[in-house]
VMD Tcl script that draws the C-alpha trace (Angstrom):
set ca {
  {-120.95 195.41 236.18}
  {-121.38 197.31 232.89}
  {-123.14 200.70 232.97}
  {-123.69 203.29 230.25}
  {-121.77 206.56 230.41}
  {-123.98 209.60 230.90}
  {-125.50 210.78 227.60}
  {-123.88 207.89 225.73}
  {-124.53 204.33 224.64}
  {-120.95 203.38 225.56}
  {-120.82 200.77 228.31}
  {-118.04 200.91 230.89}
  {-117.08 198.46 233.60}
  {-117.80 199.61 237.14}
  {-116.47 197.81 240.21}
  {-119.52 197.84 242.48}
  {-117.73 196.39 245.52}
  {-117.05 199.88 246.90}
  {-120.68 200.87 246.46}
  {-122.35 198.00 248.34}
  {-124.68 199.55 250.87}
  {-123.78 199.79 254.53}
  {-127.29 199.81 255.99}
  {-126.05 201.45 259.21}
  {-124.16 204.33 257.58}
  {-125.74 207.80 257.74}
  {-125.27 209.75 254.50}
  {-128.04 212.22 255.28}
  {-131.00 212.06 257.64}
  {-133.61 211.74 254.85}
  {-131.54 209.08 253.06}
  {-131.06 207.13 256.30}
  {-134.83 207.13 256.87}
  {-135.42 205.77 253.37}
  {-132.69 203.12 253.67}
  {-134.04 202.03 257.07}
  {-137.47 201.54 255.48}
  {-136.09 199.67 252.43}
  {-133.79 197.45 254.47}
  {-136.74 195.32 255.63}
  {-137.60 194.50 252.02}
  {-134.20 194.60 250.31}
  {-131.81 193.07 252.86}
  {-131.26 189.96 250.71}
  {-130.82 191.92 247.45}
  {-127.72 193.44 245.88}
  {-128.10 197.11 246.90}
  {-125.67 199.95 246.16}
  {-125.37 203.36 247.76}
  {-124.00 206.60 246.30}
  {-123.21 204.98 242.94}
  {-121.33 207.42 240.70}
  {-122.81 207.64 237.21}
  {-120.01 206.91 234.73}
  {-118.88 209.99 232.84}
  {-120.22 212.45 235.42}
  {-119.92 213.64 238.99}
  {-123.55 212.69 239.68}
  {-124.48 209.92 242.07}
  {-127.49 207.67 242.50}
  {-128.54 207.53 246.15}
  {-129.79 203.93 246.39}
  {-129.74 201.29 243.64}
  {-131.30 197.86 243.95}
  {-129.42 195.90 241.29}
  {-131.49 192.76 241.89}
  {-134.81 194.49 241.26}
  {-133.48 197.16 238.85}
  {-134.82 200.03 240.98}
  {-133.16 203.39 241.63}
  {-134.24 205.58 244.55}
  {-133.24 209.24 244.62}
  {-133.71 210.95 247.98}
  {-134.21 214.71 247.84}
  {-135.09 216.66 250.98}
  {-138.00 219.09 250.73}
  {-135.57 221.99 251.00}
  {-134.22 221.19 247.52}
  {-137.64 221.75 245.98}
  {-139.04 224.45 248.24}
  {-136.05 226.80 248.54}
  {-134.02 228.60 245.88}
  {-130.63 227.00 245.30}
  {-128.36 228.54 242.60}
  {-126.70 225.19 241.89}
  {-130.02 223.39 241.35}
  {-132.08 226.16 239.76}
  {-129.60 228.42 237.96}
  {-131.44 231.66 238.64}
  {-134.50 232.80 240.59}
  {-136.69 232.97 237.48}
  {-136.03 229.30 236.73}
  {-136.85 228.44 240.36}
  {-140.14 230.37 240.20}
  {-141.12 228.69 236.91}
  {-140.99 225.27 238.58}
}
mol new
graphics top color blue
foreach p $ca { graphics top sphere $p radius 0.5 }
foreach p [lrange $ca 0 end-1] q [lrange $ca 1 end] { graphics top cylinder $p $q radius 0.2 }
display resetview
């Protein structure tokens, strides 16, 4: 499969075989809840889990290649609590 590198129009080949979803695997509790819900609707589709974005260390939680849908699962704690990695500093957290 060809995917663009982050912040680039360059396409790179990605072997998706290692990213095919294992519906029974628990990555995180919130992500497992979402995948359990989606499984009923997407079981026959090509679905990937934890797909690394080319040119970065970032990952996409759940990708339905067949329907061209990406689902990012973020627990409430990411948005409600200060996290230096996510927010940089407390002022940036409070602005959001």
